[in-house]
C-alpha positions in Angstrom: 0.1 0.0 -0.1 1.4 3.3 -1.0 2.0 6.1 1.6 -0.2 9.1 0.9 1.7 12.2 -0.4 2.1 14.9 2.1 0.6 18.2 1.0 1.3 21.8 2.5 -1.8 23.6 3.9 -1.8 27.1 4.8 -2.8 27.7 8.3 -4.5 31.0 9.0 -2.4 33.4 11.1 -5.2 33.8 13.6 -5.0 30.0 14.2 -0.9 30.1 14.5 -1.4 32.9 17.1 -4.1 30.9 19.1 -1.7 28.1 19.1 1.3 30.1 20.2 -0.6 31.7 22.9 -2.0 28.4 24.1 1.5 26.9 24.3 2.7 30.0 26.3 -0.4 29.8 28.6 0.2 26.1 29.5 4.1 26.6 29.8 3.6 29.3 32.2 0.4 28.5 34.4 0.9 26.9 37.6 -0.5 23.6 38.8 -2.3 25.6 41.5 -3.9 27.8 38.9 -5.2 24.7 37.0 -6.5 22.7 40.0 -10.0 24.1 39.9 -10.2 22.7 36.4 -9.4 18.9 37.2 -11.7 16.7 35.5 -13.1 19.5 33.3 -12.9 20.6 29.6 -11.4 24.1 29.4 -11.3 26.5 26.5 -8.4 28.8 26.3 -7.9 31.9 24.4 -5.7 35.0 24.9 -3.6 33.1 27.3 -6.5 32.5 29.7 -9.4 30.0 30.5 -12.6 31.7 28.9 -14.9 28.8 29.5 -14.9 25.3 31.6 -17.5 22.5 31.8 -17.9 18.9 32.9 -18.6 17.8 29.4 -17.5 18.7 25.9 -21.3 19.3 25.1 -21.6 21.9 27.9 -18.5 23.5 26.9 -19.6 23.9 23.2 -22.8 25.5 24.6 -21.0 28.0 26.7 -18.8 29.0 23.8 -21.8 29.3 21.5 -23.5 31.5 24.2 -20.5 33.7 24.5 -20.1 33.9 20.7 -16.4 32.5 21.1 -15.4 30.8 17.7 -11.8 30.4 17.9 -10.3 28.8 21.2 -8.1 25.9 22.0 -9.9 23.1 23.9 -8.3 20.5 26.1 -9.4 18.2 28.9 -7.8 18.6 32.4 -8.1 15.1 33.8 -5.2 15.5 36.2 -3.8 19.4 36.4 -0.3 17.7 36.1 -1.0 16.6 32.6 -2.3 18.2 29.3 -3.9 16.7 26.4 -5.1 19.1 23.6 -8.0 17.7 21.6 -9.1 20.3 19.3 -9.1 24.0 18.0 -12.7 25.1 17.9 
């Protein structure tokens, strides 16, 4: 089976900025600051948490209510670890 050919995609500057800010946020935020979000889905924008919820569905609802369309979403099972799932 042939390996698919990679192709270049242009990532909009707004998305690159979001990812850079997200990386900076998680590199500089303390475990103590993240502890209230243990077991929650969080949305980060502008180097701060803009929404949090117990389920992805509730988080999406909050983002829609707040008219937030470009955020980084992650799940904080344990504040010591980070798994980024999506850019919304």
